[in-house]
N, C-alpha and C positions, 0 to 999 in steps of 0.2 A: 486340506490343515485348513482349518478357520484362523482368518486374519483377524487378529486384535488391532489394529493400526489404523487410523480412521481415515479416514479417503480425504486430503486436500486440495481444494481443485484451483491450481494457478494459471493464472493470467500468460499470457503469453506474447513475443512483438513479435512486428510483422515489417517485414525492409525489404530493400534489395542489397543481396549480395553476391557477388562475384556475377551481376549480370541478371540474378535468377530471384524473385522475390519469394522470402522463405519466411516459413515462419519459424521465432528460436527463443533460447531463452537461457541464462547463464546458469552453471551448473550448481554454483552457491546457493540458490535458492532449492532446489531439488535438494543438494545434499543437509541443508539446515534443516526441511521439513522431514526426512528421512533419518538421519542419525539421532532427533529429537523425538521419535514415536510415529510420526505419522507416514501414509501412500503418499506421495505425490503424484498426481495427477494432471500433467500439462493440458490447457485447454485451448485450443486453436479458436483465432479471433474471429467474430461472425457475429453480424447484427439480426441475424435472422434470430426473432424472438422464441417458435419453438424447436429449434435445435440447442439453442441457449438456457432451455427448461428442461429437455431432456439430458443435457449434459449435466446440470444440477440437481438432476435428483439422484444423479451417481456419486456427489460429494457432499461433504458433512461441515466443511467450511472453506472459504474462497480467501486466497493472498491474490493479492494484486502487486505487479512489480513495477521496477521503476522503467525508466526511460526516457526521451525525446520529450519536447513540451506539448502539452494539450492546445489546442487550437482555442485563440481568447473570444473567438466566435460564440463562445459556449456559455460566457459571461458576460456577455455583449458589448464585447471593446473590441477595437480593431490592435493589429500586431505590432509589438514592439520591435524597432530590426535586431532586438539581440535574439529574438526565438527561432529554435530548430523544431517545427514543429515534428509532430512523429506523423505515420502513415496513416492515413482517413479512415482505411480497414481496423487499424490499431486500436484509435480513440471510439470508433463507433464500435466498437466489440465490448470495449471495456465497461464503457456506461451502460450498455444492454446486461453484462454479465454483472455489476456493480448493483445496478438498481433490482433485477429479478433477486439476486442472495439476497437482498437488504429489504425485501419486503417476504420474501420467503422464511428472513429470520434464523437465516445461517451466520454464524459468527465468522467476521471479515478484518484483516488484515492490509492493512496499506503503505505500502515502503515506498518513500520518495514520492516520484509522481502517483505512486497508487493512494499516497495521503491526499496529495492535491487533488486526487479524482473526489475520494468521499466527499470534499469539499463541495468541487463542482456538482457532483451530483448530488446534492441535497440545497444545490442552492446560491453557495456561495462564491467568492471571487479570491484569485489568486494577483497577488505583486509579479508583474511578470518579468522583471529584472531588479534583482539587488544590487544600486548603485556601487554597493561595497562589497562584495560576495567574498573577499579573499578568506575567510573565513568560515566560508562555505564550500570552496570546490576546490579539486585535487586531489580529494580524499585528506583532507586536513584532519586533525580531531579540536575538538575544543569543547568544554561543559556545557551540561545544560541541565536545566532546574526544574523537578517535578513540582506543579504548585495544587496536584488535585488530581483529579480525576479518580474512578470505579473500579479502573482496570492497570493501568500504571501504576500505582502503588503497589499491587499484587504483585508484581513482574518482577519490580525493583523496591527493597527494600531501603536503601538511598534516598534520599530526596536532590541528590547531585550526585549525578554520572557523566563518563566520558563517551561521545557518541564521535565517529566518522562523520564526513559531509563532502556530497558531491552534489551539490545543484546549485543552480544563478535564481531560481525563483522562489518564491515561499507564499503562504497562505496569508492573504488579508486578514489581520487582524480583528478589522472593524465589518468585514463584511462575512463574516463564518454563515455555515449554510442550517437549514433548520434542525435544532436540537444538538447541533454541533459546540462542545466545550473546548478551550486550547486548557493542556494540563501543562503543558509543559515549555519552555524556552531558552532561547541561546543567551549570553550577558551581554549581542546588540539586541534582543526585542524579537530576533525572529523565532516564529511559532515553531516546536521542534514537534509537538505531537499532540494528536486532537482525540476524541471521543465522541460519541453519537449516544443521545440518549436514547436508550434502547435497552431491552430486557438481553438479548446478545450482545456479547464483545463485538462492537466495530470500533477498534482502532488505526490508529496513522500516526505514522513516526516518519518522521523527515529523513532520517539518516539511514543508514544500509545496515540493519542487524545481523543481515545473511554472511556478513563480509568485517565486522570484526573479527578481531585477533582473541581475541575472550572468551574463552568455551563455553564461560559461565554465563554471560551476555547471550550466547547465541542462542544457550539451550533454555535460560529464562524467557526472550519472545519468545520462540515455538515451540517449547514444551507448554506455554502458555494458549496458541493454539491451536496443540494437538488436544489438549486436554479439554476445553471448550468443544471443541470437533464431537469428542466422544461423546457429548451430551444428545448431540444432532442421530434422529436413527434414518436409516436408508430407507429410502420408498420402495 
């Protein structure tokens, strides 16, 4: 039977769980992709360039999930005491995945830490700890204002939307990566969404659309990812 669902590659976490090192991924990412028309394909963390190239030949878009903090040496800084760094295998795999997918021209959606990775991968910096971050932690909710962009206004027709929030770091608005534009902001000025100046959709969201209760919100984000993935021919 012919499958009309676009294949969405999804990055995975890598961590010590119950004394065993494991690949894992929250079901909310899988469900959000599948419910909105895609075929989710989790991609184990690896920095092996040939293996990543093989993985990406099987997918039509890439979803980079949230997680712990990327190591600040990636943008030339020493670690803040508050950071909780992800496993080396995770960040090394993420960067390899992102850069190959970016140069291959695949649509990319980065969520939370994945949004930050897009900025890091293109030469930008991260604010390691927001000193007054109560608005952005504990799955709190707050409004954001969409100020521009090519993709985000197609996803949300309203210029102000409510989002959830679970992060203590933020994109540095003064040190955005090459071709990156900040396209949405929280009331305190934190960058909530970015886009890359590329033909394909490269979109980073600081919030977690896969966990919002509003089904229309989830459908808008992941439906758009699947729509753009449909335009890519598998090798």
